Each structure stands twice: as structure tokens, then as C-alpha cells.
PDB file as gemmi writes it, atoms N, CA and C in Angstrom:
CRYST1    1.000    1.000    1.000  90.00  90.00  90.00 P 1                      
ATOM      1  N   GLY A   1       0.769  -1.169   0.000  1.00  0.00           N  
ATOM      2  CA  GLY A   1       0.000   0.000   0.000  1.00  0.00           C  
ATOM      3  C   GLY A   1       0.827   1.257   0.000  1.00  0.00           C  
ATOM      4  N   HIS A   2       0.402   2.189   0.819  1.00  0.00           N  
ATOM      5  CA  HIS A   2       1.034   3.501   0.847  1.00  0.00           C  
ATOM      6  C   HIS A   2       2.282   3.525   1.716  1.00  0.00           C  
ATOM      7  N   ILE A   3       2.380   2.581   2.663  1.00  0.00           N  
ATOM      8  CA  ILE A   3       3.524   2.596   3.573  1.00  0.00           C  
ATOM      9  C   ILE A   3       4.704   1.852   2.963  1.00  0.00           C  
ATOM     10  N   ASN A   4       4.458   0.711   2.352  1.00  0.00           N  
ATOM     11  CA  ASN A   4       5.540  -0.038   1.726  1.00  0.00           C  
ATOM     12  C   ASN A   4       4.971  -0.946   0.650  1.00  0.00           C  
ATOM     13  N   GLU A   5       5.862  -1.567  -0.098  1.00  0.00           N  
ATOM     14  CA  GLU A   5       5.473  -2.590  -1.057  1.00  0.00           C  
ATOM     15  C   GLU A   5       6.062  -3.894  -0.561  1.00  0.00           C  
ATOM     16  N   THR A   6       5.285  -4.961  -0.626  1.00  0.00           N  
ATOM     17  CA  THR A   6       5.722  -6.253  -0.117  1.00  0.00           C  
ATOM     18  C   THR A   6       5.716  -7.265  -1.250  1.00  0.00           C  
ATOM     19  N   TYR A   7       6.788  -8.053  -1.303  1.00  0.00           N  
ATOM     20  CA  TYR A   7       6.934  -9.084  -2.319  1.00  0.00           C  
ATOM     21  C   TYR A   7       7.253 -10.406  -1.636  1.00  0.00           C  
ATOM     22  N   LEU A   8       6.667 -11.486  -2.123  1.00  0.00           N  
ATOM     23  CA  LEU A   8       6.963 -12.820  -1.636  1.00  0.00           C  
ATOM     24  C   LEU A   8       7.770 -13.537  -2.707  1.00  0.00           C  
ATOM     25  N   VAL A   9       8.935 -14.020  -2.325  1.00  0.00           N  
ATOM     26  CA  VAL A   9       9.796 -14.770  -3.233  1.00  0.00           C  
ATOM     27  C   VAL A   9       9.821 -16.206  -2.732  1.00  0.00           C  
ATOM     28  N   GLU A  10       9.332 -17.115  -3.556  1.00  0.00           N  
ATOM     29  CA  GLU A  10       9.291 -18.518  -3.163  1.00  0.00           C  
ATOM     30  C   GLU A  10      10.404 -19.273  -3.860  1.00  0.00           C  
ATOM     31  N   GLY A  11      11.152 -20.056  -3.073  1.00  0.00           N  
ATOM     32  CA  GLY A  11      12.212 -20.886  -3.620  1.00  0.00           C  
ATOM     33  C   GLY A  11      11.734 -22.317  -3.712  1.00  0.00           C  
ATOM     34  N   GLY A  12      12.676 -23.211  -3.895  1.00  0.00           N  
ATOM     35  CA  GLY A  12      12.324 -24.619  -3.929  1.00  0.00           C  
ATOM     36  C   GLY A  12      11.940 -25.112  -2.541  1.00  0.00           C  
ATOM     37  N   GLY A  13      11.043 -26.072  -2.485  1.00  0.00           N  
ATOM     38  CA  GLY A  13      10.643 -26.647  -1.202  1.00  0.00           C  
ATOM     39  C   GLY A  13       9.898 -25.648  -0.348  1.00  0.00           C  
ATOM     40  N   ASP A  14      10.284 -25.571   0.925  1.00  0.00           N  
ATOM     41  CA  ASP A  14       9.616 -24.690   1.876  1.00  0.00           C  
ATOM     42  C   ASP A  14      10.252 -23.306   1.963  1.00  0.00           C  
ATOM     43  N   ASP A  15      11.276 -23.038   1.166  1.00  0.00           N  
ATOM     44  CA  ASP A  15      11.967 -21.750   1.235  1.00  0.00           C  
ATOM     45  C   ASP A  15      11.093 -20.633   0.677  1.00  0.00           C  
ATOM     46  N   ALA A  16      11.013 -19.537   1.419  1.00  0.00           N  
ATOM     47  CA  ALA A  16      10.287 -18.354   0.971  1.00  0.00           C  
ATOM     48  C   ALA A  16      10.879 -17.143   1.680  1.00  0.00           C  
ATOM     49  N   TRP A  17      10.884 -16.016   0.990  1.00  0.00           N  
ATOM     50  CA  TRP A  17      11.402 -14.776   1.557  1.00  0.00           C  
ATOM     51  C   TRP A  17      10.406 -13.662   1.290  1.00  0.00           C  
ATOM     52  N   MET A  18      10.226 -12.803   2.286  1.00  0.00           N  
ATOM     53  CA  MET A  18       9.375 -11.642   2.124  1.00  0.00           C  
ATOM     54  C   MET A  18      10.283 -10.429   2.020  1.00  0.00           C  
ATOM     55  N   LEU A  19      10.124  -9.684   0.944  1.00  0.00           N  
ATOM     56  CA  LEU A  19      10.896  -8.466   0.738  1.00  0.00           C  
ATOM     57  C   LEU A  19       9.957  -7.277   0.849  1.00  0.00           C  
ATOM     58  N   GLN A  20      10.433  -6.208   1.499  1.00  0.00           N  
ATOM     59  CA  GLN A  20       9.617  -5.003   1.588  1.00  0.00           C  
ATOM     60  C   GLN A  20      10.428  -3.803   1.132  1.00  0.00           C  
ATOM     61  N   ARG A  21       9.772  -2.957   0.386  1.00  0.00           N  
ATOM     62  CA  ARG A  21      10.363  -1.691  -0.028  1.00  0.00           C  
ATOM     63  C   ARG A  21       9.657  -0.610   0.764  1.00  0.00           C  
ATOM     64  N   VAL A  22      10.420   0.118   1.553  1.00  0.00           N  
ATOM     65  CA  VAL A  22       9.859   1.132   2.448  1.00  0.00           C  
ATOM     66  C   VAL A  22       9.641   2.435   1.683  1.00  0.00           C  
ATOM     67  N   ASN A  23       8.505   3.063   1.914  1.00  0.00           N  
ATOM     68  CA  ASN A  23       8.206   4.367   1.335  1.00  0.00           C  
ATOM     69  C   ASN A  23       8.979   5.420   2.124  1.00  0.00           C  
ATOM     70  N   HIS A  24       9.980   6.014   1.511  1.00  0.00           N  
ATOM     71  CA  HIS A  24      10.849   6.979   2.194  1.00  0.00           C  
ATOM     72  C   HIS A  24      10.141   8.290   2.515  1.00  0.00           C  
ATOM     73  N   GLU A  25       9.003   8.553   1.898  1.00  0.00           N  
ATOM     74  CA  GLU A  25       8.237   9.747   2.255  1.00  0.00           C  
ATOM     75  C   GLU A  25       7.525   9.542   3.589  1.00  0.00           C  
ATOM     76  N   ILE A  26       7.120   8.313   3.877  1.00  0.00           N  
ATOM     77  CA  ILE A  26       6.453   7.998   5.146  1.00  0.00           C  
ATOM     78  C   ILE A  26       7.497   7.754   6.232  1.00  0.00           C  
ATOM     79  N   PHE A  27       8.567   7.047   5.890  1.00  0.00           N  
ATOM     80  CA  PHE A  27       9.645   6.698   6.827  1.00  0.00           C  
ATOM     81  C   PHE A  27      10.965   7.268   6.300  1.00  0.00           C  
ATOM     82  N   PRO A  28      11.248   8.551   6.567  1.00  0.00           N  
ATOM     83  CA  PRO A  28      12.457   9.163   6.010  1.00  0.00           C  
ATOM     84  C   PRO A  28      13.754   8.694   6.672  1.00  0.00           C  
ATOM     85  N   HIS A  29      13.681   8.086   7.842  1.00  0.00           N  
ATOM     86  CA  HIS A  29      14.881   7.674   8.582  1.00  0.00           C  
ATOM     87  C   HIS A  29      14.971   6.145   8.599  1.00  0.00           C  
ATOM     88  N   VAL A  30      15.289   5.570   7.457  1.00  0.00           N  
ATOM     89  CA  VAL A  30      15.279   4.116   7.299  1.00  0.00           C  
ATOM     90  C   VAL A  30      16.232   3.415   8.267  1.00  0.00           C  
ATOM     91  N   PRO A  31      17.469   3.887   8.473  1.00  0.00           N  
ATOM     92  CA  PRO A  31      18.341   3.177   9.424  1.00  0.00           C  
ATOM     93  C   PRO A  31      17.728   3.063  10.820  1.00  0.00           C  
ATOM     94  N   GLU A  32      17.104   4.118  11.309  1.00  0.00           N  
ATOM     95  CA  GLU A  32      16.485   4.092  12.621  1.00  0.00           C  
ATOM     96  C   GLU A  32      15.272   3.160  12.635  1.00  0.00           C  
ATOM     97  N   LEU A  33      14.477   3.196  11.579  1.00  0.00           N  
ATOM     98  CA  LEU A  33      13.331   2.303  11.461  1.00  0.00           C  
ATOM     99  C   LEU A  33      13.786   0.848  11.513  1.00  0.00           C  
ATOM    100  N   MET A  34      14.795   0.512  10.741  1.00  0.00           N  
ATOM    101  CA  MET A  34      15.272  -0.870  10.689  1.00  0.00           C  
ATOM    102  C   MET A  34      15.909  -1.296  12.003  1.00  0.00           C  
ATOM    103  N   GLU A  35      16.537  -0.389  12.711  1.00  0.00           N  
ATOM    104  CA  GLU A  35      17.098  -0.728  14.023  1.00  0.00           C  
ATOM    105  C   GLU A  35      15.974  -1.074  14.994  1.00  0.00           C  
ATOM    106  N   ASN A  36      14.867  -0.344  14.946  1.00  0.00           N  
ATOM    107  CA  ASN A  36      13.720  -0.670  15.807  1.00  0.00           C  
ATOM    108  C   ASN A  36      13.159  -2.044  15.463  1.00  0.00           C  
ATOM    109  N   VAL A  37      13.019  -2.345  14.185  1.00  0.00           N  
ATOM    110  CA  VAL A  37      12.508  -3.647  13.766  1.00  0.00           C  
ATOM    111  C   VAL A  37      13.468  -4.744  14.213  1.00  0.00           C  
ATOM    112  N   ARG A  38      14.770  -4.506  14.085  1.00  0.00           N  
ATOM    113  CA  ARG A  38      15.771  -5.492  14.505  1.00  0.00           C  
ATOM    114  C   ARG A  38      15.666  -5.764  16.001  1.00  0.00           C  
ATOM    115  N   ARG A  39      15.473  -4.712  16.792  1.00  0.00           N  
ATOM    116  CA  ARG A  39      15.349  -4.894  18.246  1.00  0.00           C  
ATOM    117  C   ARG A  39      14.145  -5.742  18.616  1.00  0.00           C  
ATOM    118  N   VAL A  40      13.012  -5.462  18.014  1.00  0.00           N  
ATOM    119  CA  VAL A  40      11.803  -6.235  18.304  1.00  0.00           C  
ATOM    120  C   VAL A  40      11.992  -7.676  17.850  1.00  0.00           C  
ATOM    121  N   THR A  41      12.548  -7.873  16.674  1.00  0.00           N  
ATOM    122  CA  THR A  41      12.767  -9.219  16.149  1.00  0.00           C  
ATOM    123  C   THR A  41      13.723 -10.007  17.032  1.00  0.00           C  
ATOM    124  N   THR A  42      14.798  -9.371  17.489  1.00  0.00           N  
ATOM    125  CA  THR A  42      15.753 -10.034  18.380  1.00  0.00           C  
ATOM    126  C   THR A  42      15.078 -10.428  19.684  1.00  0.00           C  
ATOM    127  N   HIS A  43      14.248  -9.542  20.228  1.00  0.00           N  
ATOM    128  CA  HIS A  43      13.524  -9.827  21.467  1.00  0.00           C  
ATOM    129  C   HIS A  43      12.611 -11.046  21.285  1.00  0.00           C  
ATOM    130  N   LEU A  44      11.866 -11.090  20.175  1.00  0.00           N  
ATOM    131  CA  LEU A  44      10.977 -12.222  19.927  1.00  0.00           C  
ATOM    132  C   LEU A  44      11.756 -13.517  19.725  1.00  0.00           C  
ATOM    133  N   GLU A  45      12.890 -13.446  19.052  1.00  0.00           N  
ATOM    134  CA  GLU A  45      13.704 -14.645  18.849  1.00  0.00           C  
ATOM    135  C   GLU A  45      14.232 -15.170  20.178  1.00  0.00           C  
ATOM    136  N   GLU A  46      14.631 -14.266  21.065  1.00  0.00           N  
ATOM    137  CA  GLU A  46      15.086 -14.688  22.393  1.00  0.00           C  
ATOM    138  C   GLU A  46      13.953 -15.367  23.164  1.00  0.00           C  
ATOM    139  N   LYS A  47      12.741 -14.829  23.061  1.00  0.00           N  
ATOM    140  CA  LYS A  47      11.592 -15.458  23.716  1.00  0.00           C  
ATOM    141  C   LYS A  47      11.331 -16.839  23.127  1.00  0.00           C  
ATOM    142  N   ARG A  48      11.474 -16.977  21.805  1.00  0.00           N  
ATOM    143  CA  ARG A  48      11.259 -18.272  21.168  1.00  0.00           C  
ATOM    144  C   ARG A  48      12.261 -19.292  21.686  1.00  0.00           C  
ATOM    145  N   ARG A  49      13.507 -18.892  21.795  1.00  0.00           N  
ATOM    146  CA  ARG A  49      14.554 -19.803  22.279  1.00  0.00           C  
ATOM    147  C   ARG A  49      14.300 -20.246  23.715  1.00  0.00           C  
ATOM    148  N   ARG A  50      13.698 -19.374  24.502  1.00  0.00           N  
ATOM    149  CA  ARG A  50      13.381 -19.723  25.895  1.00  0.00           C  
ATOM    150  C   ARG A  50      12.074 -20.497  26.014  1.00  0.00           C  
ATOM    151  N   GLY A  51      11.398 -20.718  24.894  1.00  0.00           N  
ATOM    152  CA  GLY A  51      10.137 -21.452  24.911  1.00  0.00           C  
ATOM    153  C   GLY A  51       8.962 -20.617  25.366  1.00  0.00           C  
ATOM    154  N   GLU A  52       9.057 -19.305  25.257  1.00  0.00           N  
ATOM    155  CA  GLU A  52       8.004 -18.417  25.753  1.00  0.00           C  
ATOM    156  C   GLU A  52       6.986 -18.024  24.681  1.00  0.00           C  
ATOM    157  N   LEU A  53       7.145 -18.482  23.459  1.00  0.00           N  
ATOM    158  CA  LEU A  53       6.141 -18.229  22.432  1.00  0.00           C  
ATOM    159  C   LEU A  53       5.246 -19.451  22.325  1.00  0.00           C  
ATOM    160  N   ARG A  54       4.009 -19.227  21.930  1.00  0.00           N  
ATOM    161  CA  ARG A  54       3.076 -20.339  21.766  1.00  0.00           C  
ATOM    162  C   ARG A  54       3.492 -21.193  20.571  1.00  0.00           C  
ATOM    163  N   ASP A  55       3.035 -22.442  20.566  1.00  0.00           N  
ATOM    164  CA  ASP A  55       3.333 -23.337  19.455  1.00  0.00           C  
ATOM    165  C   ASP A  55       2.932 -22.691  18.138  1.00  0.00           C  
ATOM    166  N   GLY A  56       3.817 -22.758  17.180  1.00  0.00           N  
ATOM    167  CA  GLY A  56       3.540 -22.210  15.857  1.00  0.00           C  
ATOM    168  C   GLY A  56       3.901 -20.750  15.692  1.00  0.00           C  
ATOM    169  N   GLU A  57       4.106 -20.015  16.796  1.00  0.00           N  
ATOM    170  CA  GLU A  57       4.495 -18.610  16.674  1.00  0.00           C  
ATOM    171  C   GLU A  57       5.954 -18.528  16.245  1.00  0.00           C  
ATOM    172  N   ARG A  58       6.214 -17.638  15.337  1.00  0.00           N  
ATOM    173  CA  ARG A  58       7.571 -17.467  14.832  1.00  0.00           C  
ATOM    174  C   ARG A  58       7.913 -15.992  14.795  1.00  0.00           C  
ATOM    175  N   SER A  59       9.192 -15.713  14.689  1.00  0.00           N  
ATOM    176  CA  SER A  59       9.632 -14.327  14.522  1.00  0.00           C  
ATOM    177  C   SER A  59      10.327 -14.210  13.178  1.00  0.00           C  
ATOM    178  N   LEU A  60      10.501 -12.986  12.741  1.00  0.00           N  
ATOM    179  CA  LEU A  60      11.203 -12.736  11.484  1.00  0.00           C  
ATOM    180  C   LEU A  60      12.661 -13.136  11.604  1.00  0.00           C  
ATOM    181  N   GLU A  61      13.248 -13.468  10.503  1.00  0.00           N  
ATOM    182  CA  GLU A  61      14.691 -13.691  10.448  1.00  0.00           C  
ATOM    183  C   GLU A  61      15.227 -12.770   9.370  1.00  0.00           C  
ATOM    184  N   PHE A  62      16.115 -11.878   9.755  1.00  0.00           N  
ATOM    185  CA  PHE A  62      16.680 -10.944   8.796  1.00  0.00           C  
ATOM    186  C   PHE A  62      17.853 -11.565   8.071  1.00  0.00           C  
ATOM    187  N   VAL A  63      17.940 -11.297   6.790  1.00  0.00           N  
ATOM    188  CA  VAL A  63      19.064 -11.721   5.986  1.00  0.00           C  
ATOM    189  C   VAL A  63      19.765 -10.439   5.536  1.00  0.00           C  
ATOM    190  N   PRO A  64      21.003 -10.218   5.995  1.00  0.00           N  
ATOM    191  CA  PRO A  64      21.674  -8.971   5.647  1.00  0.00           C  
ATOM    192  C   PRO A  64      21.998  -8.888   4.152  1.00  0.00           C  
ATOM    193  N   ALA A  65      22.058  -7.664   3.663  1.00  0.00           N  
ATOM    194  CA  ALA A  65      22.482  -7.420   2.289  1.00  0.00           C  
ATOM    195  C   ALA A  65      23.976  -7.739   2.173  1.00  0.00           C  
ATOM    196  N   GLN A  66      24.497  -7.754   0.976  1.00  0.00           N  
ATOM    197  CA  GLN A  66      25.904  -8.073   0.766  1.00  0.00           C  
ATOM    198  C   GLN A  66      26.837  -7.121   1.516  1.00  0.00           C  
ATOM    199  N   ASP A  67      26.383  -5.900   1.748  1.00  0.00           N  
ATOM    200  CA  ASP A  67      27.220  -4.937   2.478  1.00  0.00           C  
ATOM    201  C   ASP A  67      27.042  -5.043   3.991  1.00  0.00           C  
ATOM    202  N   GLY A  68      26.222  -6.023   4.438  1.00  0.00           N  
ATOM    203  CA  GLY A  68      26.032  -6.244   5.866  1.00  0.00           C  
ATOM    204  C   GLY A  68      24.880  -5.492   6.481  1.00  0.00           C  
ATOM    205  N   ARG A  69      24.315  -4.528   5.767  1.00  0.00           N  
ATOM    206  CA  ARG A  69      23.188  -3.756   6.303  1.00  0.00           C  
ATOM    207  C   ARG A  69      21.910  -4.569   6.242  1.00  0.00           C  
ATOM    208  N   MET A  70      20.956  -4.221   7.098  1.00  0.00           N  
ATOM    209  CA  MET A  70      19.681  -4.924   7.154  1.00  0.00           C  
ATOM    210  C   MET A  70      18.612  -4.214   6.329  1.00  0.00           C  
ATOM    211  N   TYR A  71      19.025  -3.352   5.445  1.00  0.00           N  
ATOM    212  CA  TYR A  71      18.073  -2.661   4.564  1.00  0.00           C  
ATOM    213  C   TYR A  71      18.768  -2.324   3.276  1.00  0.00           C  
TER     214      TYR A  71                                                      
END                                                                             
């Protein structure tokens, strides 16, 4: 929509990746936005490892770009 564009890339088997393009007019500070998302995702992953999420609940997994950035 107006906030971002989302794409689903499906690989072989169960592999799938969700890509999002952020609207820079809505979110002009992309590094700060992505740091907030990373913090929440890390928190949820830690809860998952401790067994604190319900069965079937998952968190995002970020795949860094070739330059190491998360956006």
C-alpha cells in the first residue's frame, strides 16, 4: 500500500522470503526504522529460544544485504 510494497519470493521446497520496499516519504529515517525492527525481532527470537512463544508462533529472520546492512 502507501507505507511499503511487499513481495513474496518462493524458492524450492519450503523456502520463501518476504521483501519489503519502504516508502521513504512515510519513513524518512530508514536506518532508525530498521534498528527498531531489529530490536523487536531479536527480542521475539530470544523469547522463542526460551520457549516463551506459543506453538507455531515465529519471529522474522533478517538476511543482511551483501554490504552487511539490514536494509
